[in-house]
N, CA, C and O of each residue as an XYZ file, in Angstrom:
264
protein
N     258.220    117.562    -45.439
C     257.326    117.845    -44.175
C     258.179    118.310    -43.046
O     257.827    119.168    -42.237
N     259.598    117.540    -43.042
C     260.244    117.888    -41.692
C     260.631    119.316    -41.539
O     260.712    119.913    -40.465
N     260.877    119.841    -42.810
C     261.587    121.391    -42.926
C     259.914    122.311    -42.327
O     259.907    123.225    -41.502
N     259.066    121.917    -42.801
C     257.442    122.743    -42.407
C     257.818    122.477    -40.933
O     258.309    123.468    -40.392
N     257.717    121.476    -40.219
C     257.563    121.396    -38.661
C     258.912    122.045    -38.269
O     258.737    122.718    -37.253
N     260.089    122.087    -38.665
C     261.187    122.929    -38.051
C     260.729    124.413    -38.263
O     260.744    125.266    -37.376
N     260.336    124.600    -39.507
C     259.962    126.208    -39.285
C     258.790    126.685    -38.624
O     258.502    127.874    -38.490
N     257.962    125.471    -38.118
C     256.786    125.981    -37.228
C     257.473    126.196    -36.012
O     257.158    127.221    -35.408
N     258.554    125.288    -35.385
C     258.982    125.458    -34.148
C     259.625    126.530    -34.212
O     259.436    127.226    -33.214
N     260.558    127.130    -35.230
C     260.864    128.490    -35.133
C     260.103    129.486    -34.999
O     260.526    130.511    -34.466
N     258.791    129.377    -35.470
C     257.717    130.573    -35.493
C     257.279    130.368    -33.773
O     257.227    131.298    -32.967
N     257.029    129.124    -33.509
C     256.702    129.097    -31.903
C     257.885    129.971    -30.721
O     257.627    130.710    -29.771
N     259.217    129.502    -31.280
C     260.162    130.206    -30.434
C     260.015    131.637    -30.503
O     260.311    132.310    -29.515
N     259.590    132.180    -31.564
C     259.465    133.808    -31.970
C     258.639    134.288    -30.989
O     258.779    135.341    -30.366
N     257.490    133.205    -30.841
C     256.102    133.685    -30.271
C     256.398    133.758    -28.772
O     255.457    134.102    -28.057
N     257.693    133.455    -28.138
C     257.711    133.012    -26.890
C     257.726    131.698    -26.349
O     258.167    131.603    -25.204
N     257.323    130.619    -26.943
C     257.133    129.446    -26.373
C     258.720    129.007    -26.146
O     259.655    129.321    -26.882
N     258.787    128.183    -24.914
C     260.335    127.587    -24.598
C     260.594    126.312    -25.406
O     259.702    125.697    -25.989
N     261.908    125.958    -25.392
C     262.284    124.644    -25.965
C     261.288    123.475    -25.160
O     260.418    122.860    -25.776
N     261.463    123.339    -24.197
C     260.657    122.380    -23.345
C     259.312    122.211    -23.673
O     258.903    121.087    -23.961
N     258.378    123.430    -23.667
C     257.031    123.398    -23.979
C     256.744    122.857    -25.270
O     255.698    122.233    -25.449
N     257.762    123.078    -26.393
C     257.427    122.641    -27.512
C     257.569    121.111    -27.829
O     256.926    120.422    -28.621
N     258.768    120.720    -26.843
C     258.930    119.186    -26.869
C     257.626    118.615    -26.229
O     257.165    117.568    -26.683
N     257.007    119.262    -25.188
C     256.261    118.766    -24.756
C     254.854    118.572    -25.718
O     254.108    117.594    -25.678
N     254.703    119.791    -26.603
C     253.653    119.962    -27.541
C     253.869    118.538    -28.589
O     252.952    117.740    -28.786
N     254.862    118.440    -29.030
C     255.173    117.052    -29.703
C     255.075    115.831    -29.203
O     254.706    114.866    -29.873
N     255.441    115.774    -27.832
C     255.232    114.817    -27.141
C     253.818    114.358    -26.802
O     253.473    113.179    -26.738
N     253.024    115.438    -26.588
C     251.661    115.122    -26.564
C     250.944    114.570    -27.919
O     250.135    113.644    -27.991
N     251.450    115.380    -28.973
C     251.030    114.761    -30.406
C     250.929    113.162    -30.917
O     249.992    112.488    -31.343
N     252.694    112.819    -30.607
C     253.058    111.554    -30.973
C     253.310    110.485    -30.081
O     253.225    109.324    -30.481
N     253.710    110.845    -28.528
C     253.906    110.280    -27.593
C     255.398    110.168    -27.400
O     255.924    109.388    -26.606
N     255.983    110.939    -28.121
C     257.465    111.238    -27.817
C     257.827    112.486    -28.545
O     257.042    113.038    -29.315
N     259.369    113.049    -28.217
C     259.376    114.397    -28.752
C     260.612    114.057    -29.710
O     261.491    114.918    -29.706
N     260.815    113.005    -30.487
C     261.679    112.902    -31.479
C     261.101    113.075    -32.781
O     260.297    112.290    -33.284
N     261.601    114.294    -33.396
C     260.787    114.778    -34.899
C     261.670    113.997    -36.281
O     261.402    114.220    -37.461
N     262.622    113.173    -35.852
C     263.303    112.509    -36.809
C     262.754    111.262    -37.750
O     262.069    110.442    -37.139
N     262.925    111.066    -38.867
C     262.155    110.018    -39.518
C     260.760    109.586    -38.968
O     260.539    108.472    -38.494
N     260.070    110.340    -39.053
C     258.589    110.703    -38.860
C     257.653    109.923    -39.995
O     257.675    110.189    -41.197
N     256.897    108.994    -39.420
C     255.692    108.531    -40.609
C     255.086    109.657    -40.813
O     255.217    110.696    -40.166
N     254.214    109.393    -41.993
C     253.436    110.626    -42.558
C     252.214    110.832    -41.729
O     251.589    111.892    -41.785
N     251.780    109.615    -40.785
C     250.528    110.075    -40.006
C     250.999    110.685    -38.812
O     250.191    111.482    -38.335
N     252.364    110.514    -38.008
C     252.925    111.235    -36.988
C     253.296    112.710    -37.562
O     253.135    113.660    -36.795
N     253.769    112.937    -38.829
C     253.776    114.340    -39.034
C     252.739    115.045    -39.457
O     252.802    116.264    -39.612
N     251.741    114.378    -39.673
C     250.465    115.268    -39.820
C     250.126    115.744    -38.524
O     249.935    116.922    -38.222
N     250.051    114.525    -37.608
C     249.358    115.170    -36.145
C     250.224    116.133    -35.356
O     249.767    116.985    -34.595
N     251.682    115.903    -35.631
C     252.720    116.914    -35.232
C     252.102    118.332    -35.929
O     251.539    119.127    -35.176
N     252.190    118.575    -37.067
C     251.759    119.730    -37.892
C     250.438    120.232    -37.354
O     250.394    121.450    -37.181
N     249.325    119.525    -37.049
C     248.175    119.991    -36.369
C     248.365    120.663    -35.104
O     248.025    121.783    -34.723
N     248.958    119.761    -34.569
C     249.247    120.465    -32.832
C     250.164    121.858    -32.872
O     249.870    122.790    -32.124
N     251.211    121.936    -33.722
C     252.050    122.911    -33.911
C     251.089    124.048    -34.269
O     251.216    125.098    -33.640
N     250.080    123.950    -35.272
C     249.645    124.895    -35.922
C     248.478    125.465    -34.730
O     248.231    126.658    -34.557
N     247.884    124.410    -34.023
C     246.787    124.959    -32.785
C     247.946    125.711    -32.037
O     247.665    126.910    -32.033
N     249.014    125.496    -31.469
C     249.553    126.121    -30.563
C     250.258    127.683    -30.954
O     250.568    128.576    -30.165
N     250.390    127.657    -32.522
C     250.706    129.063    -33.062
C     249.747    129.647    -32.956
O     249.978    130.655    -32.288
N     248.267    129.558    -33.389
C     247.411    130.105    -33.228
C     246.967    130.685    -32.164
O     246.485    131.818    -32.140
N     247.136    129.759    -30.986
C     246.992    130.596    -29.701
C     248.226    131.334    -29.259
O     248.126    132.152    -28.345
N     249.351    131.113    -29.827
C     250.206    132.348    -29.274
C     249.976    133.398    -30.124
O     250.083    134.474    -29.535
N     249.673    133.501    -31.398
C     249.520    134.665    -32.126
C     248.071    135.358    -31.439
O     247.982    136.585    -31.401
N     247.168    134.657    -31.006
C     246.083    135.310    -30.409
C     246.555    136.183    -29.321
O     246.402    137.400    -29.217
N     247.310    135.153    -28.323
C     247.639    135.794    -27.175
C     248.685    137.103    -27.511
O     248.490    138.091    -26.804
N     249.747    137.200    -28.497
C     250.023    138.460    -28.773
C     249.451    139.428    -29.110
O     249.831    140.488    -28.614
N     248.267    139.444    -30.126
C     247.593    140.201    -30.489
C     246.534    140.963    -29.644
O     246.042    142.083    -29.780
N     246.354    140.014    -28.760
C     244.963    140.536    -27.668
C     245.931    141.362    -26.149
O     245.633    142.408    -25.572
N     246.792    140.673    -25.941
C     247.366    140.949    -24.757
C     248.717    141.584    -24.687
O     249.128    142.076    -23.636
N     249.427    141.580    -25.815
C     250.643    142.317    -25.810
C     250.440    143.681    -26.636
O     250.028    143.772    -27.792
N     250.902    144.930    -25.596
C     250.992    145.935    -26.226
C     251.904    146.732    -25.995
O     251.995    147.772    -26.648
């Protein structure tokens, strides 16, 4: 699962999110920005949050980036 999180973070970076924004997304999901040694519940929360922001980023790129 940690690999999935890291891949999602790379995709967010390629969409234009800054590292501090991604840290804030993770912090919003679980209360801190450390993604090492996560419980299964925290992993699921982070994946859900990252997926939501990835979708928002893709929508933005598709609709406003020409």
